[in-house]
ZATIVO-129624 format. One record per residue: residue number from 1; x, y, z of N, C-alpha, C in turn. Coordinates in nm, 4 decimals. Layout:
# residues N
  num      n_xx      n_yy      n_zz     ca_xx     ca_yy     ca_zz      c_xx      c_yy      c_zz
  NUM         X         Y         Z         X         Y         Z         X         Y         Z
...
END
This chain:
# residues 97
  num      n_xx      n_yy      n_zz     ca_xx     ca_yy     ca_zz      c_xx      c_yy      c_zz
    1    4.1038   -9.7797   -2.9700    4.0210   -9.6600   -2.9496    3.9361   -9.6655   -2.8191
    2    3.9240   -9.5650   -2.7211    3.8437   -9.5933   -2.6297    3.7096   -9.5193   -2.6301
    3    3.6173   -9.6058   -2.5632    3.4784   -9.5561   -2.5807    3.4461   -9.4451   -2.4499
    4    3.3964   -9.3360   -2.4813    3.3487   -9.2191   -2.3922    3.2206   -9.2922   -2.3045
    5    3.2331   -9.3005   -2.1835    3.1385   -9.3457   -2.0966    3.0146   -9.3004   -2.1020
    6    2.9064   -9.3319   -2.0893    2.7927   -9.2951   -2.0864    2.7559   -9.1521   -2.0006
    7    2.8018   -9.1692   -1.8748    2.7838   -9.0552   -1.7919    2.8208   -8.9363   -1.8316
    8    2.9461   -8.9271   -1.9017    2.9938   -8.8238   -1.9607    2.9261   -8.7604   -2.0648
    9    2.8707   -8.8452   -2.1614    2.7897   -8.8139   -2.2678    2.6717   -8.7384   -2.2169
   10    2.6089   -8.8103   -2.1123    2.4807   -8.7588   -2.0595    2.4845   -8.6019   -1.9949
   11    2.6057   -8.6019   -1.9278    2.6427   -8.4725   -1.8468    2.6435   -8.3653   -1.9743
   12    2.7310   -8.4017   -2.0799    2.7547   -8.3083   -2.1857    2.6260   -8.2753   -2.2340
   13    2.5431   -8.3524   -2.2778    2.4047   -8.3293   -2.3399    2.3232   -8.2547   -2.2557
   14    2.3042   -8.2874   -2.1254    2.2308   -8.2184   -2.0132    2.2730   -8.0737   -2.0108
   15    2.4010   -8.0361   -1.9980    2.4476   -7.9206   -1.9944    2.4199   -7.8374   -2.1154
   16    2.4352   -7.8764   -2.2383    2.3899   -7.8338   -2.3456    2.2316   -7.8269   -2.3798
   17    2.1519   -7.8774   -2.3189    2.0148   -7.8564   -2.3226    1.9627   -7.7619   -2.2062
   18    2.0469   -7.7808   -2.0993    2.0233   -7.6560   -1.9961    2.0512   -7.5245   -2.0484
   19    2.1638   -7.5100   -2.1169    2.2123   -7.3598   -2.1766    2.0949   -7.3391   -2.2776
   20    2.0558   -7.4360   -2.3729    1.9802   -7.3872   -2.4748    1.8201   -7.3503   -2.4188
   21    1.7970   -7.4088   -2.3168    1.6597   -7.3941   -2.2543    1.6581   -7.2594   -2.1854
   22    1.7825   -7.2073   -2.1058    1.7834   -7.0973   -2.0465    1.8038   -6.9741   -2.1432
   23    1.8613   -7.0025   -2.2477    1.8753   -6.8956   -2.3562    1.7323   -6.8971   -2.4280
   24    1.6670   -6.9862   -2.4230    1.5404   -6.9957   -2.4953    1.4320   -6.9444   -2.4146
   25    1.4667   -6.8913   -2.2895    1.3760   -6.8178   -2.2194    1.2715   -6.9063   -2.1187
   26    1.3273   -7.0152   -2.0834    1.2727   -7.0889   -1.9612    1.2504   -7.0339   -1.8525
   27    1.3419   -6.9408   -1.8109    1.3208   -6.8714   -1.6706    1.2454   -6.7565   -1.7020
   28    1.2021   -6.7040   -1.8256    1.1414   -6.5887   -1.8363    0.9943   -6.6008   -1.8173
   29    0.9302   -6.4927   -1.8048    0.7659   -6.4836   -1.8224    0.7255   -6.5548   -1.9421
   30    0.5954   -6.5970   -1.9526    0.5446   -6.6736   -2.0577    0.5311   -6.5753   -2.1695
   31    0.5230   -6.4468   -2.1701    0.5052   -6.3639   -2.2996    0.6515   -6.3238   -2.3279
   32    0.7591   -6.3424   -2.2680    0.8924   -6.3008   -2.3055    0.9621   -6.4253   -2.3774
   33    0.9099   -6.5442   -2.3762    0.9857   -6.6547   -2.4111    1.0314   -6.6645   -2.5565
   34    1.1643   -6.6964   -2.6131    1.1966   -6.7144   -2.7245    1.1480   -6.8436   -2.7832
   35    1.1396   -6.9431   -2.7205    1.1120   -7.0834   -2.7725    0.9716   -7.1106   -2.7175
   36    0.8910   -7.1764   -2.7979    0.7248   -7.2267   -2.7676    0.7385   -7.2960   -2.6327
   37    0.6347   -7.3081   -2.5747    0.6200   -7.3848   -2.4424    0.6467   -7.5451   -2.4828
   38    0.5969   -7.5824   -2.5827    0.5978   -7.7229   -2.6089    0.7329   -7.7582   -2.6284
   39    0.8395   -7.6936   -2.6994    0.9453   -7.6798   -2.7110    1.0354   -7.7139   -2.5907
   40    1.0044   -7.6029   -2.4999    1.0631   -7.6181   -2.3579    1.0379   -7.7429   -2.2665
   41    0.9137   -7.7795   -2.2790    0.8648   -7.9037   -2.1937    0.9414   -8.0050   -2.2612
   42    0.9500   -8.0347   -2.4034    1.0259   -8.1474   -2.4621    1.1517   -8.1406   -2.4079
   43    1.2246   -8.0193   -2.4101    1.3729   -8.0328   -2.3783    1.3755   -8.0653   -2.2452
   44    1.2980   -8.0253   -2.1362    1.2926   -8.0562   -1.9872    1.2763   -8.2119   -1.9888
   45    1.1865   -8.2783   -2.0529    1.1812   -8.4110   -2.0465    1.2940   -8.4855   -2.0998
   46    1.3344   -8.4389   -2.2162    1.4638   -8.5048   -2.2624    1.5727   -8.5050   -2.1767
   47    1.5862   -8.3821   -2.1269    1.6855   -8.3613   -2.0337    1.6934   -8.4647   -1.9174
   48    1.5685   -8.4593   -1.8390    1.5437   -8.5421   -1.7388    1.5613   -8.6827   -1.7567
   49    1.5338   -8.7316   -1.8772    1.5493   -8.8894   -1.9287    1.6788   -8.9085   -1.9411
   50    1.7694   -8.8208   -2.0156    1.9309   -8.8298   -2.0436    2.0001   -8.8551   -1.9112
   51    1.9747   -8.7292   -1.8145    2.0731   -8.7070   -1.7326    2.0481   -8.8269   -1.6068
   52    1.8982   -8.8580   -1.6033    1.8569   -8.9444   -1.5129    1.9211   -9.0900   -1.5423
   53    1.9181   -9.1347   -1.6765    1.9906   -9.2403   -1.7355    2.1426   -9.2292   -1.6766
   54    2.2043   -9.1162   -1.6883    2.3538   -9.1004   -1.6733    2.3691   -9.1177   -1.5204
   55    2.2905   -9.0624   -1.4395    2.2771   -9.0784   -1.3033    2.2893   -9.2464   -1.2479
   56    2.1953   -9.2952   -1.3149    2.1822   -9.4646   -1.3037    2.3138   -9.5246   -1.3333
   57    2.3516   -9.4923   -1.4456    2.4747   -9.5774   -1.5022    2.5909   -9.5316   -1.3980
   58    2.6037   -9.4099   -1.3665    2.7110   -9.3850   -1.2691    2.6981   -9.4482   -1.1349
   59    2.5767   -9.4743   -1.0854    2.5655   -9.5230   -0.9790    2.5817   -9.6808   -0.9731
   60    2.5731   -9.7136   -1.0918    2.6019   -9.8765   -1.0932    2.7452   -9.8940   -1.0934
   61    2.8288   -9.7871   -1.1542    2.9461   -9.7934   -1.1588    3.0033   -9.7705   -1.0196
   62    2.9542   -9.6827   -0.9404    2.9965   -9.6709   -0.7976    2.9881   -9.8103   -0.7199
   63    2.8871   -9.8813   -0.7693    2.8680  -10.0017   -0.6908    3.0095  -10.0880   -0.6940
   64    3.0677  -10.0918   -0.8284    3.1923  -10.1564   -0.8494    3.3152  -10.1062   -0.7680
   65    3.3103   -9.9815   -0.7318    3.4449   -9.9277   -0.6739    3.4006   -9.7712   -0.6606
   66    3.4293   -9.7309   -0.5404    3.4073   -9.5979   -0.5158    3.5215   -9.4928   -0.5687
   67    3.5137   -9.3951   -0.6420    3.6258   -9.3166   -0.6828    3.5566   -9.1829   -0.6863
   68    3.6736   -9.1003   -0.7124    3.6106   -8.9497   -0.7035    3.5291   -8.9006   -0.8324
   69    3.5662   -8.9648   -0.9357    3.5101   -8.9460   -1.0727    3.3621   -8.9685   -1.0993
   70    3.3444   -9.1036   -1.0538    3.2051   -9.1568   -1.0714    3.1250   -9.0777   -0.9515
   71    3.1582   -9.0447   -0.8364    3.0695   -8.9742   -0.7474    3.0317   -8.8375   -0.8215
   72    3.1410   -8.7749   -0.8662    3.1127   -8.6317   -0.9391    3.0245   -8.6432   -1.0370
   73    3.0361   -8.7446   -1.1275    2.9597   -8.7714   -1.2330    2.8072   -8.8058   -1.1843
   74    2.7996   -8.8973   -1.0865    2.6518   -8.9204   -1.0337    2.5715   -8.7933   -0.9722
   75    2.6804   -8.7283   -0.8980    2.6086   -8.5983   -0.8252    2.5885   -8.4993   -0.9541
   76    2.6434   -8.4731   -1.0493    2.6282   -8.3951   -1.1405    2.5062   -8.4241   -1.2274
   77    2.5099   -8.5420   -1.2683    2.3915   -8.6190   -1.3467    2.2615   -8.6018   -1.2662
   78    2.2645   -8.6418   -1.1394    2.1395   -8.6217   -1.0654    2.0874   -8.5089   -1.0365
   79    2.1723   -8.3899   -1.0118    2.1380   -8.2799   -1.0005    2.1040   -8.2189   -1.1018
   80    2.1384   -8.2210   -1.2377    2.0789   -8.1938   -1.3667    1.9320   -8.2588   -1.3948
   81    1.9152   -8.3844   -1.3556    1.7859   -8.4294   -1.3422    1.6869   -8.3991   -1.2739
   82    1.7381   -8.3644   -1.1379    1.6177   -8.2917   -1.0727    1.5991   -8.1494   -1.1153
   83    1.6890   -8.0718   -1.1554    1.6599   -7.9571   -1.2047    1.5910   -7.9521   -1.3232
   84    1.5993   -8.0431   -1.4320    1.4995   -8.0404   -1.5435    1.3779   -8.1059   -1.4981
   85    1.3489   -8.1957   -1.3989    1.2247   -8.2132   -1.3607    1.1702   -8.0914   -1.2876
   86    1.2152   -8.0429   -1.2189    1.1790   -7.9159   -1.1449    1.1327   -7.7851   -1.2523
   87    1.2048   -7.7706   -1.3531    1.1819   -7.6937   -1.4581    1.0747   -7.7362   -1.5498
   88    1.0447   -7.8730   -1.5827    0.9425   -7.9023   -1.6586    0.8039   -7.8786   -1.5755
   89    0.7961   -7.8964   -1.4343    0.7010   -7.8904   -1.3623    0.6519   -7.7491   -1.3358
   90    0.7667   -7.6619   -1.3409    0.7320   -7.5104   -1.3306    0.6964   -7.4560   -1.4663
   91    0.7209   -7.5098   -1.5732    0.6890   -7.4666   -1.6972    0.5513   -7.5076   -1.7331
   92    0.4831   -7.6037   -1.6732    0.3495   -7.6932   -1.7253    0.2462   -7.5965   -1.6487
   93    0.1665   -7.5540   -1.7631    0.0463   -7.4482   -1.7498   -0.0562   -7.5185   -1.6425
   94   -0.0863   -7.4409   -1.5456   -0.1812   -7.4792   -1.4374   -0.2987   -7.4103   -1.4771
   95   -0.4378   -7.4818   -1.4734   -0.5621   -7.4253   -1.5153   -0.5969   -7.3386   -1.3761
   96   -0.6796   -7.2265   -1.4023   -0.7242   -7.1485   -1.2763   -0.8421   -7.2116   -1.2572
   97   -0.8617   -7.2312   -1.1247   -0.9822   -7.3190   -1.0471   -1.0600   -7.2005   -0.9955
END
């Protein structure tokens, strides 16, 4: 039985979380969101951590030998991690000064 490498799992979980957050209204205005703000922030943080870890593991596998699949896994996980970080910062409520 073969094991599924972690970057593939991280990519799948990240895509699933991104889809759930977009369907939950993460890109919508505050009064039109289907999910509460705290749930969206938690999803963004979890997505960032999982896909960031997937990018780190893929980068370590790149050090062993360059191939097309590890490069694509690293790029996809890193792009999702950056997207989740940006989304989490965009969702964070800023006080009016």
